[in-house]
DRENDOBA-794367 format. One record per residue (C-alpha): residue in three letters; x, y negated, z negated. Coordinates in nm, 2 decimals. Layout:
BEGIN
site residuo->ALA	c1->X	c2->Y	c3->Z
...
END
This chain:
BEGIN
site residuo->MET	c1->0.00	c2->0.00	c3->0.00
site residuo->THR	c1->0.14	c2->-0.33	c3->0.11
site residuo->THR	c1->0.04	c2->-0.65	c3->-0.09
site residuo->ALA	c1->0.17	c2->-0.97	c3->0.08
site residuo->TYR	c1->0.25	c2->-1.25	c3->-0.17
site residuo->PHE	c1->0.22	c2->-1.61	c3->-0.01
site residuo->THR	c1->0.38	c2->-1.91	c3->-0.18
site residuo->HIS	c1->0.60	c2->-2.19	c3->-0.10
site residuo->ALA	c1->0.82	c2->-2.45	c3->-0.29
site residuo->ASP	c1->0.62	c2->-2.74	c3->-0.18
site residuo->CYS	c1->0.33	c2->-2.62	c3->-0.42
site residuo->ARG	c1->0.56	c2->-2.69	c3->-0.69
site residuo->ALA	c1->0.62	c2->-3.05	c3->-0.59
site residuo->HIS	c1->0.26	c2->-3.16	c3->-0.65
site residuo->ASP	c1->0.24	c2->-3.30	c3->-0.99
site residuo->MET	c1->-0.05	c2->-3.48	c3->-1.14
site residuo->GLY	c1->0.14	c2->-3.62	c3->-1.42
site residuo->ARG	c1->0.26	c2->-3.54	c3->-1.77
site residuo->GLY	c1->0.03	c2->-3.35	c3->-1.99
site residuo->HIS	c1->-0.20	c2->-3.24	c3->-1.69
site residuo->PRO	c1->-0.31	c2->-2.86	c3->-1.73
site residuo->GLU	c1->-0.26	c2->-2.81	c3->-1.34
site residuo->CYS	c1->0.08	c2->-2.83	c3->-1.37
site residuo->PRO	c1->0.39	c2->-2.68	c3->-1.16
site residuo->ALA	c1->0.49	c2->-2.48	c3->-1.45
site residuo->ARG	c1->0.19	c2->-2.25	c3->-1.36
site residuo->LEU	c1->0.38	c2->-2.11	c3->-1.07
site residuo->ASP	c1->0.70	c2->-2.09	c3->-1.27
site residuo->ALA	c1->0.54	c2->-1.87	c3->-1.55
site residuo->ILE	c1->0.39	c2->-1.64	c3->-1.28
site residuo->GLU	c1->0.73	c2->-1.61	c3->-1.11
site residuo->ASP	c1->0.93	c2->-1.56	c3->-1.43
site residuo->HIS	c1->0.72	c2->-1.29	c3->-1.53
site residuo->LEU	c1->0.72	c2->-1.09	c3->-1.19
site residuo->LEU	c1->1.09	c2->-1.11	c3->-1.21
site residuo->ALA	c1->1.11	c2->-1.00	c3->-1.57
site residuo->THR	c1->0.87	c2->-0.71	c3->-1.51
site residuo->GLY	c1->1.02	c2->-0.61	c3->-1.19
site residuo->LEU	c1->0.69	c2->-0.63	c3->-1.02
site residuo->ASP	c1->0.83	c2->-0.87	c3->-0.75
site residuo->ILE	c1->1.00	c2->-0.58	c3->-0.57
site residuo->ALA	c1->0.67	c2->-0.43	c3->-0.51
site residuo->LEU	c1->0.55	c2->-0.74	c3->-0.31
site residuo->GLN	c1->0.60	c2->-0.87	c3->0.03
site residuo->ARG	c1->0.70	c2->-1.22	c3->0.01
site residuo->VAL	c1->0.59	c2->-1.49	c3->0.29
site residuo->ASP	c1->0.66	c2->-1.85	c3->0.31
site residuo->ALA	c1->0.32	c2->-2.04	c3->0.34
site residuo->PRO	c1->0.28	c2->-2.23	c3->0.64
site residuo->LEU	c1->0.11	c2->-2.58	c3->0.67
site residuo->ALA	c1->-0.26	c2->-2.56	c3->0.75
site residuo->ARG	c1->-0.38	c2->-2.73	c3->1.08
site residuo->HIS	c1->-0.64	c2->-3.00	c3->1.11
site residuo->GLU	c1->-0.85	c2->-2.74	c3->1.31
site residuo->ASP	c1->-0.82	c2->-2.50	c3->1.01
site residuo->LEU	c1->-0.95	c2->-2.75	c3->0.75
site residuo->MET	c1->-1.23	c2->-2.86	c3->0.97
site residuo->LEU	c1->-1.37	c2->-2.49	c3->0.95
site residuo->ALA	c1->-1.50	c2->-2.59	c3->0.59
site residuo->HIS	c1->-1.45	c2->-2.98	c3->0.58
site residuo->ALA	c1->-1.60	c2->-3.29	c3->0.73
site residuo->GLU	c1->-1.37	c2->-3.46	c3->0.95
site residuo->GLY	c1->-1.45	c2->-3.78	c3->0.80
site residuo->TYR	c1->-1.34	c2->-3.66	c3->0.46
site residuo->LEU	c1->-1.01	c2->-3.53	c3->0.59
site residuo->LEU	c1->-0.94	c2->-3.86	c3->0.75
site residuo->GLU	c1->-1.00	c2->-4.04	c3->0.44
site residuo->LEU	c1->-0.81	c2->-3.80	c3->0.23
site residuo->ALA	c1->-0.50	c2->-3.82	c3->0.45
site residuo->GLU	c1->-0.50	c2->-4.20	c3->0.44
site residuo->PHE	c1->-0.52	c2->-4.19	c3->0.06
site residuo->MET	c1->-0.24	c2->-3.94	c3->0.02
site residuo->GLN	c1->-0.03	c2->-4.14	c3->0.29
site residuo->GLN	c1->-0.04	c2->-4.45	c3->0.06
site residuo->ALA	c1->0.06	c2->-4.25	c3->-0.23
site residuo->GLU	c1->0.37	c2->-4.13	c3->-0.02
site residuo->ALA	c1->0.43	c2->-4.48	c3->0.10
site residuo->THR	c1->0.43	c2->-4.64	c3->-0.26
site residuo->GLY	c1->0.58	c2->-4.33	c3->-0.43
site residuo->GLU	c1->0.32	c2->-4.36	c3->-0.68
site residuo->HIS	c1->0.05	c2->-4.15	c3->-0.84
site residuo->ARG	c1->-0.32	c2->-4.23	c3->-0.72
site residuo->ALA	c1->-0.62	c2->-4.11	c3->-0.89
site residuo->LEU	c1->-0.92	c2->-3.98	c3->-0.70
site residuo->ASP	c1->-1.12	c2->-3.93	c3->-1.02
site residuo->PRO	c1->-1.02	c2->-3.89	c3->-1.39
site residuo->ASP	c1->-0.89	c2->-3.54	c3->-1.33
site residuo->THR	c1->-0.77	c2->-3.52	c3->-0.99
site residuo->THR	c1->-0.46	c2->-3.73	c3->-0.91
site residuo->VAL	c1->-0.23	c2->-3.72	c3->-0.59
site residuo->CYS	c1->0.15	c2->-3.79	c3->-0.58
site residuo->PRO	c1->0.39	c2->-3.83	c3->-0.28
site residuo->ALA	c1->0.39	c2->-3.46	c3->-0.26
site residuo->THR	c1->0.05	c2->-3.35	c3->-0.27
site residuo->TRP	c1->-0.04	c2->-3.36	c3->0.10
site residuo->GLN	c1->0.23	c2->-3.11	c3->0.17
site residuo->ALA	c1->0.13	c2->-2.88	c3->-0.12
site residuo->ALA	c1->-0.23	c2->-2.90	c3->-0.03
site residuo->LEU	c1->-0.16	c2->-2.82	c3->0.32
site residuo->ARG	c1->0.05	c2->-2.50	c3->0.22
site residuo->ALA	c1->-0.23	c2->-2.38	c3->-0.01
site residuo->ALA	c1->-0.48	c2->-2.37	c3->0.26
site residuo->GLY	c1->-0.22	c2->-2.25	c3->0.51
site residuo->ALA	c1->-0.13	c2->-1.96	c3->0.29
site residuo->ALA	c1->-0.49	c2->-1.85	c3->0.27
site residuo->VAL	c1->-0.53	c2->-1.87	c3->0.64
site residuo->ALA	c1->-0.19	c2->-1.69	c3->0.72
site residuo->ALA	c1->-0.30	c2->-1.44	c3->0.44
site residuo->THR	c1->-0.63	c2->-1.37	c3->0.63
site residuo->ASP	c1->-0.43	c2->-1.32	c3->0.97
site residuo->ALA	c1->-0.19	c2->-1.10	c3->0.81
site residuo->VAL	c1->-0.45	c2->-0.86	c3->0.66
site residuo->ILE	c1->-0.68	c2->-0.84	c3->0.97
site residuo->ASP	c1->-0.35	c2->-0.79	c3->1.18
site residuo->GLY	c1->-0.26	c2->-0.48	c3->0.96
site residuo->ARG	c1->0.08	c2->-0.64	c3->0.85
site residuo->ALA	c1->-0.05	c2->-0.63	c3->0.48
site residuo->GLU	c1->-0.34	c2->-0.43	c3->0.34
site residuo->ASN	c1->-0.41	c2->-0.70	c3->0.10
site residuo->ALA	c1->-0.27	c2->-1.03	c3->-0.01
site residuo->PHE	c1->-0.24	c2->-1.27	c3->-0.30
site residuo->CYS	c1->-0.16	c2->-1.66	c3->-0.25
site residuo->ALA	c1->0.02	c2->-1.80	c3->-0.53
site residuo->VAL	c1->-0.05	c2->-2.15	c3->-0.45
site residuo->ARG	c1->-0.16	c2->-2.49	c3->-0.60
site residuo->PRO	c1->-0.34	c2->-2.71	c3->-0.58
site residuo->PRO	c1->-0.65	c2->-2.48	c3->-0.64
site residuo->GLY	c1->-0.94	c2->-2.51	c3->-0.41
site residuo->HIS	c1->-1.29	c2->-2.39	c3->-0.54
site residuo->HIS	c1->-1.41	c2->-2.72	c3->-0.66
site residuo->ALA	c1->-1.33	c2->-2.90	c3->-0.33
site residuo->THR	c1->-1.68	c2->-2.96	c3->-0.15
site residuo->ARG	c1->-1.74	c2->-3.02	c3->0.21
site residuo->ALA	c1->-1.68	c2->-3.38	c3->0.19
site residuo->ALA	c1->-1.51	c2->-3.45	c3->-0.16
site residuo->ALA	c1->-1.22	c2->-3.35	c3->-0.37
site residuo->MET	c1->-1.27	c2->-3.29	c3->-0.74
site residuo->GLY	c1->-1.16	c2->-3.07	c3->-1.04
site residuo->PHE	c1->-0.80	c2->-3.06	c3->-0.93
site residuo->CYS	c1->-0.89	c2->-2.95	c3->-0.58
site residuo->PHE	c1->-0.86	c2->-3.11	c3->-0.24
site residuo->PHE	c1->-0.91	c2->-2.84	c3->0.02
site residuo->ASN	c1->-1.12	c2->-2.53	c3->-0.06
site residuo->ASN	c1->-0.87	c2->-2.25	c3->0.02
site residuo->VAL	c1->-1.07	c2->-1.97	c3->0.02
site residuo->ALA	c1->-1.37	c2->-2.12	c3->0.22
site residuo->VAL	c1->-1.12	c2->-2.21	c3->0.49
site residuo->ALA	c1->-0.99	c2->-1.87	c3->0.50
site residuo->ALA	c1->-1.34	c2->-1.72	c3->0.51
site residuo->ARG	c1->-1.45	c2->-1.93	c3->0.79
site residuo->HIS	c1->-1.13	c2->-1.86	c3->0.98
site residuo->ALA	c1->-1.21	c2->-1.46	c3->0.95
site residuo->LEU	c1->-1.55	c2->-1.55	c3->1.08
site residuo->ASP	c1->-1.53	c2->-1.81	c3->1.34
site residuo->VAL	c1->-1.18	c2->-1.76	c3->1.45
site residuo->ARG	c1->-1.11	c2->-1.39	c3->1.40
site residuo->GLY	c1->-1.46	c2->-1.27	c3->1.49
site residuo->LEU	c1->-1.56	c2->-1.09	c3->1.17
site residuo->ASP	c1->-1.94	c2->-1.06	c3->1.11
site residuo->ARG	c1->-1.96	c2->-1.05	c3->0.72
site residuo->VAL	c1->-1.74	c2->-1.16	c3->0.45
site residuo->ALA	c1->-1.77	c2->-1.18	c3->0.08
site residuo->ILE	c1->-1.62	c2->-1.45	c3->-0.18
site residuo->ILE	c1->-1.57	c2->-1.33	c3->-0.54
site residuo->ASP	c1->-1.51	c2->-1.61	c3->-0.80
site residuo->PHE	c1->-1.43	c2->-1.53	c3->-1.15
site residuo->ASP	c1->-1.26	c2->-1.86	c3->-1.25
site residuo->VAL	c1->-1.41	c2->-1.97	c3->-1.59
site residuo->HIS	c1->-1.56	c2->-2.27	c3->-1.41
site residuo->HIS	c1->-1.83	c2->-2.25	c3->-1.14
site residuo->GLY	c1->-1.72	c2->-2.27	c3->-0.78
site residuo->ASN	c1->-1.95	c2->-2.54	c3->-0.68
site residuo->GLY	c1->-1.73	c2->-2.65	c3->-0.38
site residuo->THR	c1->-1.73	c2->-2.31	c3->-0.22
site residuo->GLU	c1->-2.12	c2->-2.29	c3->-0.30
site residuo->ASP	c1->-2.17	c2->-2.63	c3->-0.12
site residuo->ILE	c1->-1.98	c2->-2.52	c3->0.18
site residuo->ILE	c1->-2.11	c2->-2.17	c3->0.24
site residuo->ALA	c1->-2.48	c2->-2.20	c3->0.11
site residuo->GLY	c1->-2.71	c2->-2.08	c3->0.37
site residuo->ASP	c1->-2.45	c2->-1.92	c3->0.57
site residuo->ASP	c1->-2.58	c2->-1.56	c3->0.57
site residuo->ARG	c1->-2.25	c2->-1.43	c3->0.69
site residuo->VAL	c1->-2.11	c2->-1.49	c3->0.36
site residuo->LEU	c1->-2.20	c2->-1.35	c3->0.04
site residuo->MET	c1->-2.07	c2->-1.51	c3->-0.26
site residuo->VAL	c1->-2.09	c2->-1.37	c3->-0.60
site residuo->SER	c1->-1.95	c2->-1.52	c3->-0.92
site residuo->PHE	c1->-1.93	c2->-1.55	c3->-1.29
site residuo->PHE	c1->-1.86	c2->-1.87	c3->-1.50
site residuo->GLN	c1->-1.89	c2->-2.01	c3->-1.83
site residuo->ASP	c1->-2.23	c2->-2.17	c3->-1.86
site residuo->GLN	c1->-2.28	c2->-2.55	c3->-1.95
site residuo->ILE	c1->-1.90	c2->-2.65	c3->-1.88
site residuo->TYR	c1->-1.75	c2->-2.85	c3->-1.58
site residuo->PRO	c1->-1.88	c2->-2.88	c3->-1.34
site residuo->TYR	c1->-2.22	c2->-2.84	c3->-1.48
site residuo->SER	c1->-2.36	c2->-2.64	c3->-1.19
site residuo->GLY	c1->-2.46	c2->-2.29	c3->-1.08
site residuo->GLY	c1->-2.74	c2->-2.23	c3->-1.29
site residuo->VAL	c1->-2.97	c2->-2.23	c3->-0.98
site residuo->PRO	c1->-2.78	c2->-2.12	c3->-0.66
site residuo->LEU	c1->-2.79	c2->-2.33	c3->-0.35
site residuo->GLY	c1->-2.88	c2->-2.03	c3->-0.14
site residuo->THR	c1->-3.00	c2->-1.68	c3->-0.12
site residuo->ASN	c1->-2.64	c2->-1.57	c3->-0.03
site residuo->MET	c1->-2.52	c2->-1.61	c3->-0.37
site residuo->VAL	c1->-2.53	c2->-1.44	c3->-0.70
site residuo->ASN	c1->-2.43	c2->-1.66	c3->-0.99
site residuo->LEU	c1->-2.39	c2->-1.54	c3->-1.33
site residuo->PRO	c1->-2.37	c2->-1.81	c3->-1.58
site residuo->ILE	c1->-2.21	c2->-1.67	c3->-1.90
site residuo->PRO	c1->-2.23	c2->-1.80	c3->-2.26
site residuo->ALA	c1->-1.93	c2->-1.93	c3->-2.44
site residuo->TYR	c1->-1.74	c2->-1.66	c3->-2.65
site residuo->THR	c1->-1.88	c2->-1.36	c3->-2.44
site residuo->ARG	c1->-1.62	c2->-1.09	c3->-2.42
site residuo->GLY	c1->-1.50	c2->-0.87	c3->-2.14
site residuo->GLY	c1->-1.71	c2->-0.56	c3->-2.21
site residuo->GLU	c1->-2.04	c2->-0.76	c3->-2.15
site residuo->ILE	c1->-1.89	c2->-0.92	c3->-1.86
site residuo->ARG	c1->-1.82	c2->-0.61	c3->-1.71
site residuo->GLU	c1->-2.16	c2->-0.47	c3->-1.76
site residuo->LEU	c1->-2.29	c2->-0.78	c3->-1.58
site residuo->ILE	c1->-2.07	c2->-0.72	c3->-1.29
site residuo->GLU	c1->-2.19	c2->-0.38	c3->-1.25
site residuo->ALA	c1->-2.55	c2->-0.45	c3->-1.26
site residuo->ASN	c1->-2.54	c2->-0.78	c3->-1.06
site residuo->TRP	c1->-2.24	c2->-0.78	c3->-0.82
site residuo->MET	c1->-2.19	c2->-0.44	c3->-0.72
site residuo->PRO	c1->-2.55	c2->-0.36	c3->-0.58
site residuo->ARG	c1->-2.54	c2->-0.69	c3->-0.37
site residuo->LEU	c1->-2.20	c2->-0.62	c3->-0.25
site residuo->ASP	c1->-2.27	c2->-0.26	c3->-0.13
site residuo->ASP	c1->-2.59	c2->-0.37	c3->0.05
site residuo->PHE	c1->-2.41	c2->-0.65	c3->0.23
site residuo->ARG	c1->-2.10	c2->-0.44	c3->0.33
site residuo->PRO	c1->-1.86	c2->-0.72	c3->0.37
site residuo->GLN	c1->-1.59	c2->-0.67	c3->0.64
site residuo->MET	c1->-1.34	c2->-0.85	c3->0.41
site residuo->ILE	c1->-1.32	c2->-0.98	c3->0.08
site residuo->PHE	c1->-1.18	c2->-1.32	c3->-0.04
site residuo->ILE	c1->-1.12	c2->-1.38	c3->-0.44
site residuo->SER	c1->-1.12	c2->-1.70	c3->-0.59
site residuo->ALA	c1->-0.90	c2->-1.58	c3->-0.87
site residuo->GLY	c1->-0.92	c2->-1.81	c3->-1.17
site residuo->PHE	c1->-0.75	c2->-1.68	c3->-1.48
site residuo->ASP	c1->-0.89	c2->-1.94	c3->-1.73
site residuo->ALA	c1->-1.15	c2->-1.72	c3->-1.86
site residuo->HIS	c1->-0.89	c2->-1.55	c3->-2.06
site residuo->ARG	c1->-0.94	c2->-1.56	c3->-2.43
site residuo->GLU	c1->-0.60	c2->-1.77	c3->-2.49
site residuo->ASP	c1->-0.70	c2->-2.03	c3->-2.24
site residuo->ASP	c1->-0.85	c2->-2.37	c3->-2.39
site residuo->LEU	c1->-1.02	c2->-2.48	c3->-2.11
site residuo->GLY	c1->-1.29	c2->-2.23	c3->-2.13
site residuo->GLN	c1->-1.43	c2->-2.01	c3->-2.42
site residuo->LEU	c1->-1.48	c2->-1.68	c3->-2.27
site residuo->GLY	c1->-1.30	c2->-1.36	c3->-2.39
site residuo->LEU	c1->-1.12	c2->-1.19	c3->-2.11
site residuo->VAL	c1->-0.79	c2->-1.01	c3->-2.14
site residuo->GLU	c1->-0.56	c2->-0.87	c3->-1.89
site residuo->ALA	c1->-0.72	c2->-0.53	c3->-1.87
site residuo->ASP	c1->-1.06	c2->-0.71	c3->-1.77
site residuo->TYR	c1->-0.89	c2->-0.88	c3->-1.49
site residuo->GLU	c1->-0.73	c2->-0.54	c3->-1.37
site residuo->TRP	c1->-1.07	c2->-0.37	c3->-1.40
site residuo->ILE	c1->-1.23	c2->-0.65	c3->-1.20
site residuo->THR	c1->-0.97	c2->-0.61	c3->-0.91
site residuo->LEU	c1->-1.00	c2->-0.22	c3->-0.90
site residuo->ARG	c1->-1.38	c2->-0.24	c3->-0.86
site residuo->LEU	c1->-1.35	c2->-0.52	c3->-0.57
site residuo->MET	c1->-1.09	c2->-0.28	c3->-0.43
site residuo->ASP	c1->-1.34	c2->0.02	c3->-0.43
site residuo->VAL	c1->-1.58	c2->-0.21	c3->-0.23
site residuo->ALA	c1->-1.32	c2->-0.32	c3->-0.01
site residuo->ARG	c1->-1.24	c2->0.06	c3->0.06
site residuo->ARG	c1->-1.59	c2->0.14	c3->0.12
site residuo->HIS	c1->-1.68	c2->-0.14	c3->0.38
site residuo->ALA	c1->-1.36	c2->-0.35	c3->0.46
site residuo->GLY	c1->-1.08	c2->-0.12	c3->0.53
site residuo->GLY	c1->-0.92	c2->-0.22	c3->0.21
site residuo->ARG	c1->-0.90	c2->-0.59	c3->0.33
site residuo->ILE	c1->-0.87	c2->-0.84	c3->0.04
site residuo->VAL	c1->-0.72	c2->-1.18	c3->0.03
site residuo->SER	c1->-0.70	c2->-1.33	c3->-0.33
site residuo->CYS	c1->-0.61	c2->-1.71	c3->-0.40
site residuo->LEU	c1->-0.50	c2->-1.86	c3->-0.73
site residuo->GLU	c1->-0.75	c2->-2.09	c3->-0.89
site residuo->GLY	c1->-0.74	c2->-2.19	c3->-1.25
site residuo->GLY	c1->-0.54	c2->-2.06	c3->-1.56
site residuo->TYR	c1->-0.37	c2->-2.29	c3->-1.78
site residuo->ALA	c1->-0.23	c2->-2.09	c3->-2.08
site residuo->LEU	c1->0.09	c2->-2.01	c3->-1.91
site residuo->SER	c1->0.18	c2->-1.67	c3->-2.07
site residuo->ALA	c1->-0.18	c2->-1.55	c3->-2.03
site residuo->LEU	c1->-0.19	c2->-1.66	c3->-1.66
site residuo->ALA	c1->0.13	c2->-1.48	c3->-1.59
site residuo->ARG	c1->0.02	c2->-1.17	c3->-1.76
site residuo->SER	c1->-0.32	c2->-1.19	c3->-1.60
site residuo->VAL	c1->-0.19	c2->-1.24	c3->-1.26
site residuo->ALA	c1->0.05	c2->-0.96	c3->-1.31
site residuo->ALA	c1->-0.25	c2->-0.73	c3->-1.39
site residuo->HIS	c1->-0.43	c2->-0.84	c3->-1.08
site residuo->LEU	c1->-0.14	c2->-0.78	c3->-0.86
site residuo->ARG	c1->-0.04	c2->-0.42	c3->-1.01
site residuo->ALA	c1->-0.39	c2->-0.33	c3->-0.92
site residuo->LEU	c1->-0.37	c2->-0.49	c3->-0.56
site residuo->ALA	c1->-0.04	c2->-0.33	c3->-0.49
site residuo->GLY	c1->-0.13	c2->0.04	c3->-0.65
site residuo->VAL	c1->0.16	c2->0.02	c3->-0.90
END
């Protein structure tokens, strides 16, 4: 089993300021843990390319892309940070990092469809699942998973894909982009009544949203996944699976109050791999979203990768 690992040094250069939880150290923690455990030798490393404008247009409005490019170019010209909202800031390196993150997701999709890897993980930042069709928010600029899913459908000719989002926060941006697109089934869980305060009522029938009360532990979430995700996924028969892999539902992460541990992320990954084997030839592309307690993030990503790589 070949697992491709897409990343790029540009993703570390994006910096939203001192003390911001979505920081370059997130990728460093993952890399250090992979090296320390020897898991890095089980992965096929690939440098993430830059996304093209036509890639981003698959999921985002052209006007938004042009306005965002101008905003980021001003940060590059002045060498200063500029805030889009209280949580989301750009620096001179953000544009390149965001293009690498989306480019990784598209390149990983091509690698898996073309059979150069059975599955892939994109260790990239900034994350993407809060970016809507026409707005950046929640640390996100381009919706990496939505871009990749639409690439699989509109460019590579697949008929049905599934998006799974297990971040502690609702993937409102992804839902905004794919609502009503019957070629996509989105299933997710997220902590109820926290940012971005959405997801209680899905925007379309092509979604399974599971708002979870605070302090729910992994065993209860596993039961909800079995009862709610699995039947819909099997009925839908996706030809490829995309994962918005947020690890901030870990019990050590202060940005949420759910109780998952590494074994839960491994179990979720293995269940999704079962679906992928039945319907999609094993094809999975996973993209890093949240996860801000550095040790817990690194351990959880490793559990996810061990499952994907079969080691």
